[in-house]
C-alpha positions as CSV (number, residue, x, y, z in Angstrom):
1,X,-2.3,-9.3,28.6
2,X,-0.8,-5.8,29.0
3,X,-0.4,-3.6,25.9
4,X,1.6,-0.4,25.4
5,X,-0.4,2.6,25.8
6,X,0.3,3.8,22.2
7,X,-0.5,0.4,20.5
8,X,-3.2,0.7,17.9
9,X,-5.2,-2.1,16.3
10,X,-7.5,-2.7,13.3
11,X,-10.5,-4.9,13.7
12,X,-11.8,-7.2,11.0
13,X,-15.2,-8.9,10.7
14,X,-16.0,-11.9,8.5
15,X,-19.5,-10.9,7.6
16,X,-20.1,-14.4,6.1
17,X,-19.5,-15.9,9.4
18,X,-21.1,-13.4,11.6
19,X,-24.5,-14.4,13.0
20,X,-25.3,-11.0,14.4
21,X,-25.5,-12.2,18.1
22,X,-24.5,-8.7,19.2
23,X,-22.2,-10.1,21.9
24,X,-19.3,-8.0,20.6
25,X,-21.4,-4.8,20.9
26,X,-22.6,-5.8,24.3
27,X,-19.0,-6.3,25.5
28,X,-17.5,-3.2,23.8
29,X,-20.4,-1.0,22.8
30,X,-18.0,2.0,22.2
31,X,-16.2,0.0,19.5
32,X,-18.8,-2.4,17.9
33,X,-22.1,-1.9,16.4
34,X,-24.6,-4.4,14.9
35,X,-26.1,-3.1,11.6
36,X,-28.5,-5.1,9.5
37,X,-27.8,-8.2,11.6
38,X,-24.0,-8.1,11.3
39,X,-21.1,-6.8,13.4
40,X,-19.6,-3.6,12.1
41,X,-16.2,-2.8,13.8
42,X,-14.7,0.7,13.2
43,X,-13.1,1.3,9.8
44,X,-10.0,2.8,11.2
45,X,-7.6,2.1,14.0
46,X,-8.6,1.8,17.6
47,X,-6.5,2.0,20.7
48,X,-5.4,-1.3,22.3
49,X,-8.2,-2.1,24.9
50,X,-8.9,-5.3,26.9
51,X,-12.6,-4.8,26.1
52,X,-11.9,-5.3,22.4
53,X,-10.0,-8.5,23.1
54,X,-12.9,-9.7,25.4
55,X,-15.4,-8.9,22.6
56,X,-13.4,-10.6,19.9
57,X,-12.9,-13.7,22.1
58,X,-16.6,-13.8,23.0
59,X,-17.7,-14.2,19.3
60,X,-19.3,-17.6,19.1
61,X,-18.6,-17.8,15.3
62,X,-15.0,-16.6,15.7
63,X,-15.9,-14.0,13.0
64,X,-13.7,-11.2,14.5
65,X,-10.0,-10.7,14.3
66,X,-7.6,-8.1,15.6
67,X,-4.5,-6.9,13.7
68,X,-1.6,-4.7,14.9
69,X,-2.1,-1.5,13.0
70,X,1.6,-1.1,12.3
71,X,2.8,-4.6,11.4
72,X,-0.5,-6.0,10.2
73,X,0.0,-9.1,12.1
74,X,-3.0,-10.9,13.5
75,X,-3.0,-11.0,17.3
76,X,-2.8,-14.5,18.8
77,X,-5.6,-14.5,21.4
78,X,-5.0,-18.0,22.6
């Protein structure tokens, strides 16, 4: 899934669904942290990165989602 170099994303976490497995932080440690047993994505925009998609797709609870920072549309990762 190729992305334009200047594409930016926003990452959202459903803290009610997150089980704190830390898989996201293991896959993309420069982007995700686990704090108090929950995933904490960055508050601002991040550059488009395949590791981010891998981390989001690896969440067993599907507690993460990625939005295009400009349009606000949720990325379809299927």
